[in-house]
C-alpha positions in Angstrom: 20.1 9.6 -25.8 19.2 7.4 -22.7 19.9 9.7 -20.1 19.6 7.3 -17.4 22.3 5.3 -18.9 24.4 7.8 -19.5 24.1 9.4 -15.8 24.9 6.1 -13.9 28.0 5.3 -16.7 29.4 8.7 -16.2 29.6 8.2 -12.4 30.7 4.7 -12.2 33.8 6.3 -14.0 34.0 8.5 -11.0 34.4 5.8 -8.9 30.6 5.7 -7.5 28.9 2.2 -7.1 25.9 1.9 -8.9 23.6 1.0 -6.9 19.8 -0.5 -7.9 16.5 1.8 -7.1 14.9 0.9 -3.7 11.5 0.0 -3.1 8.4 3.0 -3.1 8.1 2.0 0.0 10.7 3.2 2.5 12.2 1.2 5.7 11.4 4.9 7.1 8.3 5.4 9.4 8.1 9.2 9.1 7.4 8.6 5.1 4.6 7.3 3.2 6.6 6.7 0.2 10.1 7.4 -0.9 10.0 10.7 -2.5 13.8 11.7 -2.9 17.1 9.8 -4.2 18.5 10.1 -1.0 15.6 8.2 1.4 17.5 4.8 1.6 20.7 6.2 2.9 18.7 8.6 5.5 20.2 6.5 8.2 24.2 6.8 6.7 24.0 10.7 6.5 22.5 10.8 10.1 25.5 8.6 10.9 23.2 5.9 12.8 24.7 3.1 10.7 28.3 3.4 9.7 29.3 4.6 6.2 29.5 1.7 3.1 32.5 0.9 1.3 32.9 2.5 -0.9 31.6 5.6 0.0 30.3 7.4 -3.0 27.2 5.9 -4.5 24.7 6.5 -7.5 21.4 5.6 -8.5 18.2 5.9 -10.7 15.8 6.4 -7.5 11.8 5.5 -8.3 10.0 8.0 -6.2 6.4 8.7 -5.4 5.2 12.4 -3.9 1.1 11.5 -3.7 0.9 11.7 0.1 2.3 13.4 3.6 4.6 16.5 3.4 5.4 16.2 -0.8 2.0 15.8 -2.4 1.5 16.7 -5.6 -1.2 14.9 -6.7 -3.6 18.2 -7.1 -1.1 19.8 -9.5 -0.7 16.8 -11.9 -2.0 17.3 -15.4 -2.5 21.1 -14.9 1.3 22.2 -15.0 4.4 21.1 -17.1 6.2 19.4 -14.2 4.4 17.9 -11.8 4.0 14.3 -11.1 3.0 11.4 -8.5 5.9 9.0 -10.5 9.3 10.5 -11.2 12.7 9.3 -11.3 15.4 11.3 -9.5 18.9 10.6 -10.9 21.1 11.2 -7.4 25.4 10.5 -6.8 25.9 10.4 -3.3 28.9 10.9 -1.1 29.0 10.0 2.7 31.8 11.6 4.3 34.0 11.4 0.9 33.9 14.3 -0.9 32.1 17.8 -0.8 31.5 20.9 -2.7 34.3 21.2 -4.6 34.0 17.8 -6.3 29.7 17.7 -6.5 30.0 21.1 -8.1 32.9 20.0 -10.8 30.8 16.6 -11.6 27.2 18.3 -11.9 29.0 21.0 -14.6 30.9 18.0 -16.2 27.9 16.4 -17.0 25.6 18.7 -17.8 28.0 20.6 -20.4 30.3 17.9 -21.6 27.6 14.6 -21.4 24.1 16.6 -22.1 26.2 19.0 -24.0 23.6 21.8 -22.8 25.0 25.0 -24.1 26.7 27.4 -20.9 25.0 30.1 -22.1 22.1 28.6 -21.0 23.3 27.8 -17.9 22.2 29.6 -14.6 23.4 28.3 -10.8 21.9 29.6 -7.2 23.6 29.1 -3.6 22.5 29.8 -0.4 23.1 33.4 0.5 25.0 32.2 3.3 26.9 29.9 1.6 30.3 31.8 0.6 32.5 28.6 0.0 30.0 27.4 -2.9 30.0 30.9 -4.5 33.2 30.7 -4.8 33.8 27.2 -5.9 31.3 28.0 -9.1 32.8 31.1 -10.1 35.5 28.3 -11.5 33.1 27.2 -13.5 31.3 29.7 -14.2 30.8 33.4 -15.0 30.1 35.2 -11.7 26.9 37.1 -13.1 25.1 34.1 -13.7 25.5 33.0 -10.0 22.5 33.9 -7.7 22.5 33.9 -3.9 19.0 33.2 -2.6 17.6 32.5 1.3 16.3 29.6 3.0 13.4 29.4 1.0 14.7 28.7 -2.4 18.2 27.1 -1.2 17.9 25.1 2.2 16.9 21.5 1.9 15.4 19.2 3.7 13.4 16.1 3.5 11.1 16.1 6.2 10.4 17.8 9.6 13.0 16.5 11.0 16.2 14.6 9.7 19.1 15.4 6.9 19.3 19.0 5.9 21.8 21.8 4.3 22.6 24.2 2.0 22.0 23.5 -1.5 22.7 24.8 -5.1 20.4 24.5 -8.1 21.2 24.2 -11.5 18.9 26.2 -13.9 18.3 25.6 -17.5 16.7 29.3 -19.5 14.7 28.0 -22.0 14.2 31.5 -23.6 12.7 34.6 -23.6 10.9 34.1 -26.8 8.7 31.6 -25.3 8.6 33.0 -21.6 8.1 36.6 -20.9 5.5 37.1 -18.3 6.3 39.2 -15.2 7.7 35.9 -13.5 10.0 35.0 -15.7 13.1 35.9 -14.1 15.8 34.4 -11.7 14.0 33.5 -8.7 10.5 34.1 -10.4 7.8 31.5 -9.9 7.8 31.7 -14.6 8.9 28.4 -16.5 11.7 30.0 -18.3 14.3 29.5 -16.1 14.0 25.4 -14.9 15.7 24.1 -12.2 17.3 20.2 -13.7 19.9 19.8 -11.0 19.9 20.2 -7.0 23.0 19.8 -5.1 22.6 19.4 -1.4 25.3 19.7 0.8 23.8 17.9 3.9 26.0 19.3 6.8 23.5 19.2 9.5 20.4 17.1 11.4 17.4 18.9 12.4 15.7 17.6 15.6 12.0 18.1 16.8 12.5 21.3 18.3 14.2 22.6 15.5 18.0 21.8 16.5 20.5 21.8 13.7 23.4 19.6 14.7 26.6 19.5 13.0 26.9 15.2 11.1 30.0 13.7 11.9 31.3 13.7 8.5 29.7 16.0 5.7 28.2 14.7 3.1 26.6 15.1 -0.7 23.2 14.6 -2.3 22.5 15.5 -5.5 18.8 15.0 -7.7 18.4 15.5 -11.3 15.0 14.8 -12.6 14.9 12.2 -15.5 11.8 13.9 -16.5 13.0 17.4 -16.8 16.3 16.7 -18.5 14.5 14.5 -21.1 12.0 17.4 -21.9 15.2 19.7 -22.3 17.5 17.4 -24.6 14.2 17.0 -27.0 13.4 20.5 -27.1 9.8 20.5 -25.6 8.8 23.0 -22.7 6.6 20.0 -21.2 7.4 16.9 -19.5 4.4 15.6 -21.0 5.4 16.5 -24.4 8.7 13.9 -24.3 9.1 10.7 -25.1 8.3 9.4 -21.4 5.0 10.4 -21.8 3.9 11.3 -25.7 3.3 7.3 -26.3 1.2 7.0 -23.3 -0.7 9.9 -24.3 -1.4 8.5 -27.7 -2.3 5.5 -25.9 -5.6 7.2 -24.2 -6.2 9.4 -27.2 -6.7 5.8 -29.2 -9.1 4.5 -26.3 -10.8 7.3 -26.2 -11.1 7.8 -30.0 -10.4 11.7 -29.5 -7.1 14.1 -30.5 -5.0 15.3 -27.9 -4.3 19.2 -27.7 -2.1 20.6 -24.7 -4.4 23.7 -24.3 -7.7 20.7 -23.6 -5.8 18.0 -22.6 -5.1 17.8 -18.9 -7.4 14.8 -18.6 -4.5 12.9 -21.1 -1.7 14.2 -18.9 -3.2 12.8 -15.7 -3.9 9.3 -17.0 -0.2 9.3 -18.3 1.2 10.1 -15.0 -1.4 8.1 -13.0 -0.6 4.8 -14.6 3.3 4.9 -14.0 2.6 5.5 -10.6 -0.1 2.5 -10.5 1.8 0.4 -12.5 5.1 0.9 -9.9 3.0 0.4 -6.7 1.8 -2.8 -7.9 5.0 -4.4 -9.3 6.0 -3.5 -6.0 3.4 -5.3 -3.7 1.2 -2.3 -2.2 -2.1 -3.2 -3.5 -5.7 -1.0 -3.2 -6.7 -0.3 0.3 -9.0 2.1 2.5 -6.7 3.3 4.5 -2.4 4.5 4.4 -0.9 3.9 1.3 -3.0 1.4 -0.1 -5.7 4.1 -0.2 -3.2 6.8 -1.6 -2.8 4.2 -4.4 -6.7 3.4 -5.1 -7.1 7.3 -5.2 -4.4 8.2 -7.9 -6.0 5.2 -9.9 -9.9 6.7 -9.1 -8.4 10.0 -9.8 -7.0 9.1 -13.6 -10.6 7.0 -13.7 -12.3 10.2 -13.3 -10.4 12.2 -16.2 -11.1 8.7 -18.6 -15.0 9.5 -17.9 -14.5 13.2 -18.6 -13.5 11.7 -22.2 -16.3 9.4 -22.6 -14.3 6.3 -21.2 -16.7 5.3 -19.6 -15.5 1.2 -19.2 -12.5 -0.1 -17.5 -9.2 1.5 -19.4 -6.4 1.7 -17.2 -5.7 -1.7 -17.6 -5.1 -1.2 -21.0 -1.9 1.0 -20.9 -0.1 -1.1 -18.5 1.4 -3.0 -21.8 2.8 0.8 -22.6 4.6 1.0 -19.3 5.9 -2.3 -19.3 7.5 -1.2 -23.0 8.8 2.2 -22.4 10.4 1.3 -18.6 10.5 -2.5 -18.3 13.7 -2.9 -19.8 15.6 -1.0 -16.9 13.0 -2.1 -14.2 12.7 -5.9 -15.3 10.2 -6.9 -12.5 7.5 -4.9 -14.2 7.8 -7.4 -17.0 7.2 -10.6 -14.8 4.2 -9.0 -12.8 2.2 -7.6 -15.8 -0.6 -9.6 -16.4 -1.0 -9.6 -12.7 -1.2 -6.1 -12.6 -3.7 -5.5 -15.3 -5.7 -8.1 -13.8 -6.0 -5.8 -10.0 -6.3 -2.5 -11.5 -9.1 -4.1 -14.3 -10.7 -5.5 -11.3 -10.4 -1.8 -9.0 -11.7 -0.1 -12.4 -14.9 -2.4 -12.5 -15.3 -1.1 -9.0 -14.9 2.1 -8.9 -17.6 2.3 -12.0 -20.0 1.0 -9.9 -19.5 3.5 -7.5 -19.5 6.7 -10.0 -23.1 5.5 -10.6 -23.7 5.7 -6.8 -22.2 9.1 -6.7 -24.6 10.7 -9.1 -27.6 9.4 -7.1 -26.5 11.2 -4.3 -25.5 14.3 -6.2 -29.1 13.6 -7.9 -30.8 13.4 -4.3 -28.8 16.5 -2.7 -29.7 18.7 -6.3 -33.7 18.2 -5.5 -32.9 19.8 -2.1 -30.8 22.9 -3.2 -32.2 26.0 -4.6 -29.0 28.1 -5.4 -25.9 27.1 -3.1 -24.6 22.9 -3.2 -23.9 21.4 0.3 -20.3 21.8 1.2 -20.6 18.6 3.1 -22.3 16.5 0.2 -19.8 17.8 -2.5 -17.3 16.7 0.0 -18.5 13.0 0.3 -18.8 12.8 -3.2 -15.0 13.9 -3.4 -14.0 11.3 -0.2 -16.4 8.8 -0.9 -17.2 8.9 -4.6 -14.2 10.0 -6.4 -15.7 13.1 -7.6 -13.7 16.1 -7.8 -14.8 19.5 -6.8 -14.4 20.8 -10.3 -16.8 17.9 -11.6 -19.7 18.1 -9.1 -19.3 22.7 -9.7 -19.7 21.9 -13.5 -22.8 19.4 -13.0 -24.1 22.4 -11.2 -23.2 24.9 -13.7 -25.2 24.0 -15.8 -28.2 23.8 -13.7 -27.0 27.6 -12.8 -26.2 26.6 -9.2 -22.9 27.0 -7.1 -21.6 24.8 -4.3 -20.5 25.9 -1.2 -16.6 25.5 -1.3 -16.1 27.3 1.8 -17.4 24.2 3.9 -15.9 21.8 1.4 -12.0 23.1 1.4 -12.3 23.0 5.7 -13.1 19.5 5.2 -10.8 18.9 2.8 -7.9 20.9 5.4 -9.3 19.1 8.2 -8.7 15.7 6.4 -5.2 16.8 5.3 -4.3 17.7 8.5 -5.5 13.9 9.5 -3.6 12.6 7.0 -0.4 14.9 8.0 -0.6 13.7 11.6 -0.9 10.1 10.5 2.4 10.0 8.5 4.1 12.3 10.8 5.3 10.1 13.3 9.1 10.1 14.7 9.4 6.4 14.0 10.8 4.1 16.1 10.8 5.8 19.2 13.4 3.3 20.5 16.2 3.7 17.7 15.3 7.5 18.4 16.0 7.5 21.8 18.3 4.7 22.2 21.9 4.9 22.5 22.5 2.5 19.6 25.0 4.6 17.7 27.2 4.2 20.5 27.2 0.6 20.4 27.8 0.6 16.9 30.6 2.7 17.1 32.0 1.1 19.7 31.5 -2.4 19.1 29.9 -2.7 15.4 27.1 -5.6 14.8 27.1 -8.6 17.2 27.9 -11.9 16.0 25.2 -14.6 15.2 26.0 -18.0 15.8 22.7 -19.5 15.8 22.6 -21.0 12.6 24.9 -23.9 13.9 24.4 -23.7 17.7 21.2 -23.4 20.3 24.2 -22.5 22.7 26.6 -21.0 23.6 29.1 -19.7 26.1 29.2 -15.3 25.2 30.9 -12.8 27.0 28.5 -9.4 27.8 29.6 -6.5 25.6 26.5 -4.0 26.9 23.7 -3.8 28.6 20.6 -1.5 28.2 17.6 -0.6 30.7 13.9 -0.2 29.6 14.8 2.8 27.7 17.7 2.1 25.6 20.1 3.6 27.6 23.5 1.9 28.3 24.4 0.8 32.2 26.6 -1.1 33.5 24.8 -3.5 35.5 21.3 -4.9 36.0 20.1 -5.9 39.4 17.6 -8.5 39.7 14.2 -8.0 39.5 14.7 -5.3 36.4 14.4 -5.5 33.0 16.6 -4.7 29.6 18.6 -5.5 26.8 21.2 -7.3 26.7 24.4 -7.5 23.5 26.4 -10.4 23.6 29.4 -10.8 21.6 28.3 -13.7 20.1 24.6 -14.7 20.6 22.3 -18.1 19.2 19.1 -16.2 19.6 17.8 -15.3 16.5 16.7 -11.3 16.1 13.2 -11.2 14.9 13.1 -10.8 11.0 12.0 -11.5 7.6 9.0 -12.8 9.4 10.3 -15.5 12.0 10.0 -14.4 15.3 12.6 -13.5 17.9 14.0 -16.3 20.1 13.6 -16.7 23.8 15.3 -18.6 26.0 17.7 -18.2 28.9 20.7 -16.6 30.1 22.3 -17.9 32.7 18.9 -17.8 35.4 17.6 -14.8 33.6 15.1 -15.7 31.2 14.8 -14.1 27.4 11.8 -12.9 26.6 12.5 -11.8 23.2 15.4 -11.0 20.5 15.2 -7.8 18.0 17.5 -5.9 15.7 18.2 -2.4 16.3 20.5 -1.2 13.4 21.6 -4.7 12.9 22.4 -5.1 16.8 21.5 -8.2 17.9 19.6 -7.5 21.0 17.6 -10.0 23.6 15.2 -8.9 26.2 15.8 -10.1 29.6 14.1 -10.4 32.6 16.6 -10.6 35.4 16.8 -12.8 38.3 20.2 -12.8 39.3 22.5 -9.8 38.9 23.9 -9.4 35.1 27.0 -7.3 34.8 29.0 -5.8 31.4 31.9 -7.9 31.2 30.2 -11.1 32.4 30.9 -14.6 30.8 27.0 -16.5 30.4 25.7 -19.4 29.3 23.2 -19.1 26.7 20.6 -21.4 25.9 18.0 -21.0 23.0 14.4 -22.3 23.9 13.1 -25.9 22.6 10.7 -23.6 20.6 13.5 -22.8 17.8 12.8 -25.9 16.6 9.5 -25.8 16.1 9.9 -22.5 14.3 12.2 -23.4 12.1 10.0 -25.8 10.7 7.2 -23.8 10.1 9.5 -21.0 8.7 10.9 -23.7 6.1 7.2 -24.5 5.7 6.8 -21.0 4.4 9.2 -21.3 1.7 7.7 -24.7 0.4 4.0 -22.9 0.6 5.4 -19.6 -1.4 7.1 -22.6 -4.2 3.7 -24.4 -4.1 1.3 -21.1 -4.8 3.8 -20.2 -7.8 3.5 -23.7 -9.5 -0.1 -23.8 -8.6 -1.7 -20.3 -9.4 1.1 -18.9 -11.1 4.6 -17.1 -11.4 2.8 -13.4 -10.2 2.4 -14.8 -6.9 4.9 -13.1 -4.6 5.4 -12.8 -0.6 3.3 -9.8 0.8 4.0 -10.6 4.6 4.9 -13.6 6.7 4.6 -14.4 10.4 6.6 -17.3 11.5 5.9 -18.7 15.3 6.4 -21.8 16.9 3.2 -23.4 17.0 1.7 -21.5 13.7 2.4 -19.7 9.7 1.2 -17.0 8.2 1.7 -16.2 4.5 0.7 -12.9 2.6 0.8 -13.3 -1.4 -0.2 -11.2 -4.0 -3.5 -12.8 -5.9 -6.3 -11.1 -7.1 -9.2 -13.6 -6.3 -9.9 -16.1 -3.5 -7.8 -19.5 -3.9 -10.8 -22.4 -4.6 -10.7 -25.4 -2.3 -9.4 -27.2 -5.3 -6.6 -25.3 -5.1 -5.7 -25.5 -1.7 -5.7 -29.0 -2.1 -3.4 -29.0 -4.9 -1.2 -26.1 -2.7 -1.8 -28.9 0.3 -0.8 -31.8 -1.4 2.2 -29.9 -3.3 3.7 -28.8 -0.1 3.2 -32.2 1.9 4.9 -34.4 -1.1 8.1 -32.4 -0.9 8.2 -32.9 2.5 7.9 -36.7 2.0 11.1 -36.0 -0.6 12.6 -35.4 2.5 16.1 -33.4 0.3 18.2 -31.8 2.7 18.5 -28.2 2.8 21.3 -26.5 1.0 22.7 -23.0 1.9 25.0 -21.1 -0.1 26.6 -17.8 0.4 26.8 -15.8 -2.9 27.1 -12.0 -4.0 23.7 -10.8 -4.9 23.7 -10.5 -8.6 25.2 -14.5 -8.8 22.2 -15.1 -6.6 19.6 -13.8 -8.6 21.2 -15.0 -11.7 21.3 -18.9 -10.3 17.5 -18.2 -9.9 16.8 -17.6 -6.2 13.7 -15.6 -5.6 14.2 -12.5 -3.3 11.8 -10.1 -1.6 11.1 -6.8 -3.6 12.1 -3.7 -0.9 14.1 -6.1 1.0 17.6 -4.9 2.3 20.5 -7.2 1.4 23.8 -6.7 2.1 27.0 -7.8 -0.5 26.6 -11.4 0.4 23.5 -13.2 1.0 22.1 -16.5 1.8 20.4 -18.4 -0.9 18.3 -21.6 1.0 17.1 -24.6 -1.7 14.6 -26.5 0.0 13.6 -29.6 -2.7 12.1 -27.5 -5.7 12.5 -23.7 -3.8 15.2 -21.6 -3.6 15.2 -18.3 -1.9 17.4 -15.5 -0.2 16.7 -15.8 3.4 18.8 -15.2 6.3 16.2 -16.7 9.3 16.6 -20.4 10.6 15.7 -23.7 8.5 15.5 -27.5 9.2 18.3 -30.0 7.9 16.2 -32.3 6.1 12.5 -31.2 4.7 11.2 -34.3 6.3 11.9 -32.7 9.5 8.6 -30.3 8.9 6.4 -33.3 9.2 2.6 -32.6 8.1 1.5 -29.7 6.8 -2.3 -28.9 7.0 -4.0 -25.5 5.7 -6.2 -24.3 8.4 -7.8 -20.8 6.8 -7.7 -19.0 3.4 -9.0 -14.8 3.7 -8.6 -11.8 2.1 -6.1 -9.1 3.3 -6.8 -6.6 0.9 -7.5 -5.7 -2.5 -5.0 -8.4 -4.3 -3.7 -9.9 -0.9 -4.5 -13.0 0.3 -3.7 -14.9 3.2 -2.9 -18.7 4.0 -2.8 -19.9 7.5 -1.0 -23.1 8.3 0.6 -25.7 10.8 3.2 -28.2 10.4 5.1 -30.4 13.1 3.5 -30.7 16.3 1.2 -27.9 15.8 -0.7 -30.2 12.9 -0.9 -33.2 15.0 -2.8 -31.4 17.8 -4.9 -30.0 14.8 -5.4 -33.0 13.4 -6.3 -35.0 16.9 -8.7 -31.9 17.6 -10.2 -32.8 14.1 -10.8 -36.4 15.5 -11.9 -35.4 18.4 -14.5 -33.2 16.6 -15.8 -36.0 14.3 -15.9 -38.2 17.3 -18.0 -36.0 19.0 -20.5 -36.0 16.1 -20.6 -39.4 15.8 -21.6 -39.7 18.9 -24.1 -37.3 19.1 -25.7 -38.9 15.5 -25.5 -42.3 17.7 -23.1 -43.8 15.6 -24.6 -43.0 12.1 -22.6 -41.7 8.9 -21.9 -37.8 9.2 -22.4 -37.7 5.8 -25.6 -39.6 5.6 -27.1 -38.0 8.9 -26.2 -34.5 7.3 -27.9 -35.6 4.1 -31.3 -37.0 5.9 -30.9 -33.6 7.9 -31.0 -31.2 4.9 -34.1 -33.4 3.4 -36.3 -33.3 6.7 -35.7 -29.2 6.7 -36.2 -29.1 3.0 -39.8 -30.9 3.6 -40.6 -28.9 6.4 -39.9 -25.7 4.5 -42.3 -26.3 1.6 -45.0 -27.2 4.7 -44.8 -24.1 6.4 -44.5 -22.5 2.7 -47.6 -24.5 1.5 -49.6 -23.6 4.7 -49.0 -19.7 4.3 -49.6 -20.0 0.6 -53.3 -20.9 1.3 -53.8 -17.8 3.0 -56.0 -15.9 1.5 -55.9 -12.0 2.5 -58.6 -9.7 2.3 -58.8 -7.3 -0.7 -60.8 -4.0 -2.1 -61.7 -2.2 -5.2 -60.6 1.6 -4.7 -61.6 3.3 -8.4 -61.2 0.0 -10.0 -57.9 -1.2 -9.1 -58.0 -4.2 -6.3 -56.5 -3.1 -3.1 -54.7 -5.5 -0.7 -53.2 -4.3 2.2 -52.3 -7.0 5.3 -50.3 -8.5 7.5 -48.3 -11.7 5.9 -46.2 -14.0 8.0 -44.8 -16.0 5.1 -43.0 -16.0 1.8 -43.9 -12.4 1.0 -42.7 -12.5 -2.7 -44.1 -15.2 -4.1 -47.5 -13.9 -2.1 -47.3 -10.6 -4.2 -47.0 -13.0 -7.2 -49.7 -15.2 -6.4 -52.1 -11.9 -6.0 -50.5 -10.2 -8.7 -51.2 -13.3 -11.2 -55.2 -13.3 -9.9 -56.3 -9.6 -10.8 -55.4 -7.7 -14.1 -54.8 -4.4 -12.1 -53.8 -4.3 -8.3 -51.5 -2.6 -5.7 -50.3 -4.7 -2.5 -48.7 -3.5 0.7 -47.3 -6.7 3.3 -45.8 -6.8 6.9 -44.7 -9.0 8.6 -42.7 -9.9 11.5 -39.6 -11.8 12.0 -37.1 -12.2 14.9 -37.7 -9.2 16.2 -37.6 -7.5 12.8 -40.0 -5.9 10.1 -40.2 -6.8 6.5 -42.2 -4.6 4.4 -42.9 -5.5 1.0 -45.0 -3.6 -1.9 -46.0 -4.9 -5.7 -47.7 -3.0 -8.2 -49.7 -3.7 -11.5 -51.4 -1.3 -14.1 -51.8 1.0 -12.0 -50.3 4.6 -10.8 -48.5 3.5 -8.0 -45.1 2.6 -7.9 -44.3 -0.1 -4.9 -40.6 1.4 -4.9 -41.8 5.2 -3.7 -44.8 2.9 -1.4 -42.1 1.5 1.1 -39.7 4.1 1.1 -42.2 6.5 2.1 -43.7 3.7 5.0 -40.4 2.4 6.3 -39.2 5.1 8.5 -42.4 4.5 10.5 -41.1 1.3 11.2 -38.0 2.6 11.8 -35.9 1.5 8.3 -35.5 2.0 4.7 -35.4 0.8 1.5 -36.7 0.6 -2.2 -36.5 -1.4 -5.1 -38.5 -1.3 -9.2 -41.8 0.2 -9.6 -43.6 -3.3 -9.9 -41.5 -4.6 -6.7 -39.9 -3.5 -3.6 -38.9 -4.0 -0.1 -37.5 -2.4 2.9 -36.7 -3.7 6.6 -37.6 -1.5 9.8 -36.3 -2.3 13.6 -40.0 -1.6 15.5 -42.3 -4.2 15.4 -44.6 -2.0 17.3 -45.3 0.0 14.6 -46.4 -2.1 12.0 -50.2 -1.8 12.6 -49.5 2.4 11.7 -47.4 0.9 8.8 -50.5 -0.6 7.5 -53.0 2.2 7.9 -50.6 4.3 6.6 -50.1 2.6 3.8 -53.9 2.2 3.0 -53.7 6.3 3.3 -51.7 7.0 1.1 -52.8 4.3 -1.7 -55.8 5.5 -1.2 -54.8 9.3 -2.1 -53.0 8.0 -5.2 -55.9 6.4 -6.8 
């Protein structure tokens, strides 16, 4: 039974519009990830944006709970139902229907479609929700309805936002299987399993705890696909269901082990985490040192640690990607397109971490040597935080030595880290949006009209004015600044990477233009008083012409990248201004010089072809079916603009050239890395390209002048030869220097200062003697270099430099036969040589 399909079809038959899962990265500054099915509809529930038509929808929303308030990461694998990634089936009403219908739909689906036995079903309601209590009695016996308080039956997505009482449906898994002291309705046991939560969205909670009734009480429900699948298949753990066992079996095959539930936590962790990693990477999140990218990296590394515990000490997670796509690619088609790219990214990250594990073991052993009874909590936390070692792994390694870890200190540091993480993600979102009068403007006027595709000027009427605190005012006086809402505006609001327009409204300077809840508002500096109702003359800055050229160039660049580097390329961010463009894209490695040349040529060839731009208005499905590229996670309306520029076809609401040849010339100025798996290209076109070419020409003329007219390439080659010749002379001069040696207990000892090629000199001395120990020091550019070598003696070079380096304020190490170290204090070189002599003598 395809529960996902059955659910969506059921609610479609009840008049709900089926909507695709939104991105895992929400358009909400208060959330790290989309962690519930209602997240994409939050602004509708609060009334900040108009309710859609139809006002009832259904979805299967992908969710992540691995950071922020809802963080299940540490429980995953050790319980039957915790996951980092899960699918939430939901139906939503935005003021259309409420408790009666929501309860009836839920009961019908559970009993008629899923056909779960009624004698195994129980219901809970909030202790003060008499209405829900009465409604449920039409469907289920009164004895099967339980009342609980806020802890169990009041739902809130976060510290602030939509909330309300809820009603939950429970499934009794049987006393014959679960009979602990907690296996009762309301207990913490697993016998009574919650399968569906119906939230009656009645309030909005503010930061001070105030509960404000929502303008239209709404419905938000959620039923976990993983739980229901397990129940339908007669399994007591989600991991034993068909959603996870194929992945677990694949892990067992790689590890050459047999999976057993009681000892199989590591198998379960890996099977869960690979789903999160694949979906996040496919949706454009990349491994990073902070934010969402850090959480993604932590999820992968936690899985790798568990692979290590299973004896898998080579990259293996990337080998599970095919199975994830096989299981889920039918519903989430983008997984198929991104599969190879995701595998490559995962493998690279695995290789990095496996090297880190080795470094972590070095730190562990170093601290172990100092430990008598209790292993340092600070070091245990560093092993966890920096090297990815879980505390239990550190504790297991110590247990073998009869030692324990300072868990109290570890827990303190962990709590401090969690507090910092929570504070960094708690934010209140866009303060302007929270405090401003936008809701009032939307209710009064709706969205204002943008006419800037066809015109750079207009005669418009002032609908509203706001001060710098985004509060409505009737007038802005000379010298003040604020925001203006026009009935029709030629000013483009910052969106899709394109910067907002500047210009003039009468004599008032337009500084910028942005969107606030889809309202197009221009920020103005007032030089002559302006009032609501005024008729004004608007003129967009000529910079718009350059901006749109750079914007069109990004589309051609995107097409070029996909042509040269592969179809896995997807946009990861962009910035379009009048004098430059920046384009971020998914790619696992640097772009070579040859590839950059091909990309640049591709774009310029398109420009020279001179195709006309073509704009079509389509519904979203027709647009995608036509081959137009859409940005994953971008919010599109029912109708979209499809822009065709030569070989490029994308969904875009920005402004563009009428003919590609308006772009002029195109130059790539820089290619760099943004984060793991994301590259950045910076480029210029049109006037900026001309300026760039002129700057290059001027630099070349200056180089020629300094070379007195000689060919720069020939002159550079000549200089390289001269430098190489001088370096050889210096090397020959220093290598001929004889250093004093002495014999101690039959071993030749050389300790001296040497300003030349130290490694070459040590090799020369080692070739000269059958048994020798060497310690050399040099000073250059205010820094110290130490080096040691040994041959056929009991002194190890690595230990020697490690012992001496602190004298010159440095550190280092290396092999037994050769090692180096650096230092900062050149005044202590003589002390270092003296101490080296003493140490060598004491060991020989």
